[in-house]
C-alpha positions in Angstrom: -8.1 11.9 10.9 -9.3 9.9 14.1 -6.2 8.1 14.1 -4.2 11.5 14.1 -6.4 12.7 17.0 -5.6 9.5 18.9 -1.9 8.9 18.3 -0.5 11.8 16.6 1.3 11.7 13.3 3.3 8.7 13.8 0.4 6.4 14.1 -1.5 7.9 11.2 1.8 7.5 9.0 2.1 3.9 10.2 -1.5 3.2 9.2 -1.0 4.9 5.7 2.2 2.9 5.2 0.6 -0.2 6.0 -2.4 0.3 3.7 0.1 1.2 0.9 2.1 -1.9 1.5 -1.0 -4.0 1.5 -2.3 -2.4 -1.6 1.0 -2.7 -3.2 1.2 -6.6 -2.4 -2.4 -7.0 -3.7 -1.5 -5.3 -7.1 1.8 -7.2 -7.3 0.1 -10.3 -9.4 -1.5 -7.9 -11.6 2.0 -5.9 -12.3 3.8 -9.1 -12.8 1.2 -10.3 -15.4 1.3 -7.1 -17.0 4.9 -7.2 -17.2 5.1 -10.6 -18.4 2.4 -10.1 -21.1 4.3 -7.0 -22.4 7.8 -8.7 -22.4 6.5 -11.8 -24.2 
């Protein structure tokens, strides 16, 4: 909300996208491990 006040929706959306991409990359090892354990 503070970011939306400073830079508008674009800045807020970029921040959300960055957080989602970081969270996605952090979860990838767990996802791959889960997929491999299921497929094995």
